[in-house]
Structure formats: C-alpha cells, structure tokens
C-alpha positions as CSV (number, residue, x, y, z in Angstrom):
1,M,-88.8,96.6,164.4
2,T,-85.3,96.8,165.8
3,I,-82.7,94.3,164.7
4,P,-80.0,93.4,167.2
5,A,-76.4,94.2,166.3
6,S,-75.6,90.5,166.5
7,E,-78.1,89.8,163.7
8,V,-76.5,92.5,161.5
9,I,-73.1,91.0,162.1
10,R,-74.5,87.5,161.2
11,A,-76.1,88.9,158.1
12,I,-72.9,90.6,157.0
13,S,-70.9,87.4,157.6
14,A,-73.3,85.2,155.7
15,S,-74.0,87.5,152.8
16,A,-72.3,89.2,149.8
17,E,-74.5,92.2,150.5
18,S,-72.7,95.5,151.2
19,V,-73.0,97.0,154.6
20,S,-75.0,99.8,153.1
21,E,-77.6,97.4,151.8
22,I,-77.9,95.6,155.1
23,V,-78.0,98.8,157.2
24,R,-80.5,100.4,154.9
25,R,-82.9,97.5,155.7
26,T,-82.3,97.7,159.5
27,C,-83.7,100.2,162.0
28,L,-81.0,100.4,164.6
29,R,-81.4,102.5,167.7
30,S,-78.5,104.9,168.4
31,D,-77.0,102.6,171.1
32,E,-77.2,99.6,168.7
33,V,-75.5,101.6,165.9
34,S,-72.5,102.2,168.3
35,E,-72.6,98.6,169.4
36,T,-72.6,97.4,165.8
37,L,-69.7,99.6,164.8
38,D,-67.7,98.4,167.8
39,E,-68.5,94.7,166.9
40,L,-67.6,95.2,163.2
41,E,-64.3,96.7,164.3
42,R,-63.7,93.9,166.8
43,V,-64.2,91.2,164.2
44,G,-62.0,93.0,161.7
45,C,-64.6,94.1,159.2
46,V,-63.8,97.7,159.5
47,S,-61.0,99.0,157.4
48,E,-61.3,102.7,158.3
49,L,-63.4,105.0,160.4
50,S,-63.5,108.6,159.4
51,V,-62.1,111.3,161.7
52,N,-65.4,112.6,162.8
53,G,-66.8,109.1,163.4
54,D,-69.8,109.6,161.2
55,T,-68.7,107.5,158.2
56,L,-67.7,103.9,158.3
57,Y,-65.7,102.4,155.5
58,R,-65.8,98.7,155.2
59,A,-63.8,96.6,152.8
60,N,-64.3,92.9,152.2
61,R,-63.6,90.5,149.4
62,H,-66.7,91.6,147.6
63,Q,-66.6,95.4,147.6
64,I,-65.9,98.6,149.5
65,S,-69.0,100.1,151.0
66,T,-69.7,103.4,152.7
67,V,-72.3,103.8,155.4
68,T,-73.0,107.3,156.8
69,L,-74.9,107.8,160.0
70,F,-77.3,110.7,160.2
71,G,-78.2,111.7,163.7
72,G,-77.5,108.3,165.1
73,F,-79.5,106.5,162.5
74,P,-78.0,104.6,159.6
75,G,-78.3,105.8,156.0
76,T,-76.4,105.3,152.8
77,T,-74.3,107.7,150.8
C-alpha cells in the first residue's frame, strides 16, 4: 500500500518519531519520494540535503535522523 506524501508529512508533524522510522514503514513510489522531500524542504523540516541528493538529513527538536534513498525507494542507514 502506498502512503501519500501528505500523510507522511502529517505523521512527522504529529510524532516524535524520526524520519527514518516513518519512512521505513512507508512504501513510497519514486515520484512520491521526490514530492515528500520537496514538501519537507518547503515546511522547513530539512536541515541539509547531501550533494548527490541521495541522503536527506533532517533535524528537529527530538533528534537528527538520516534517511538514504536506494534506487528511488526509502531505506535507513
């Protein structure tokens, strides 16, 4: 089952879970991964994107999480 990017954003906003925990539980299509990263950046959740665009670093008041995308699908490091 695919979870829309908006649901991922809502889950992140309402939860102390790390991005990696949320993304690990979601099966996003490649286009949704891109949309999700764009939305996270727009709402100010993204502190840094790596040079190659494969790794998203997100810092919030709870922790710093790292999410690495493998071939367009999310995974955790």
